[in-house]
N, C-alpha and C positions, 0 to 999 in steps of 0.2 A: 615450561610455561612461556608463552610469547610476550614480548614487551610492546610490540607494535605490529599492525597488519594494515594492508591497503584497504581503504574504505569500500571499494567495489567488491573486493574479495570477501570482506566481512558481511556486507549486505547480502551477498549470494549465500554465504555459509549459514546465515541466520534465517534463510528462507523468506526474506523480505521481497526478493526478486527471484524469478525462476532461473535466470541465467546471469552469469557474470557480465556478459555484454549488455544486457538490459540495465543492470546496475550502473555500469560505466556510462551508458547513454543518458540515464537519468541524472547522473552527476554533471555531465556536460550541459544538460538543459537547465541546470540551476535548481533542481528540485530536492537536492540533498544538502542539508546544512550541518556542519560540524563545528561546534564552538561558536555558533552564531554567524558564521560566514559560509559562503558557498564552497563546497568541497569538490576538488577535481578528483578523478578516479584514483590518482596516485597518492592522495592524501593519506597519511598514516594516522591511525586511531589508536588510542590507549585506553586501558581500563578507567572507568568513571567518566569517560567523555559522554556528552549529550549529543545525540544524533536526531535531527528532525528530517522526516521523510514526507514530502508532499505528494500524496496520491489522491488527486481530486476525486471526491469533494472533501476528503479527510486529510488532516495533517497529523501524522503519527510522531510521537516523541519517545525515544528509547535511551536508556542509560546502559552503558557497557559494563557488565560485571566481570567477565573474563573474555579473553581473546582466543580465537581459533581461526585457522585458515582452511579448515576442512568442513565440508557440508555435513550438517548434523541431522539426525532423525528429529522429526518435529517435537517429539516428547522431551528431548534434551535442550531445546532452545531456551526455555525459561531459566536454565542454569547459567546461561551466558549473557542474557540481556534482561532488563527490567522495562516493561512497557509502562510508560508514564502518560499515555494518551488520555486526555480528559473524557469524561462521560458525554459532554456536549458534542465533542468531535465524533465519537462513536455513534451517537444518535443520528448524525447526518447520514449514515449508511441506511438506516431504516427509513428516513425521509425520502431518499432517492428511490427506494423500492415502492413507495406509495404514490409517487407522482407520475401521472401521465401514461402509465402503461397498463393496458387491459390484459388480464390474465388469459392466455390461450393454452389449450392443451398441446403438449408436445406432439409434433407431427401433423398439426391441423393446417399448416401452411399459412399463406397470406390470407387476410380477411377479404371476403367478397365485397363488392361495392355496397350491397345491402347491409352487411355486417358492420362495415366501416361507418355508415350513416347512423346505425343504431348506437355504436360506441360514441360517436360525436354527440348524439342527442343526450346520452347518459352523462357525458362530461359537461353538457350545457353549452356546447359550441354552436348548436343550431337550434 
């Protein structure tokens, strides 16, 4: 059992980011907080640490149960972390889906000028 792991490696192993370099880049942008402070990619994390991940528009909060430095299957992730993200934050994902985007069938391409005008009329823009 590990006592500490780099935060960029942990974020990648827990499938929060697709690659370790993405996790490191987000740390450098200040979007990862560990213990209430911005975390550099080399920051070591320990069991029971609180990690805050800002992925606009949602701010996720996780508690580390156990550490691993190997990427896990998605079904095993809940054994290693506890998702403490509030329902209000998760509801923001649904709100983003509802705002401003007209549903188009896959492969339909860009809307024609006529279709765009119809969409604008439905939205009340004209």
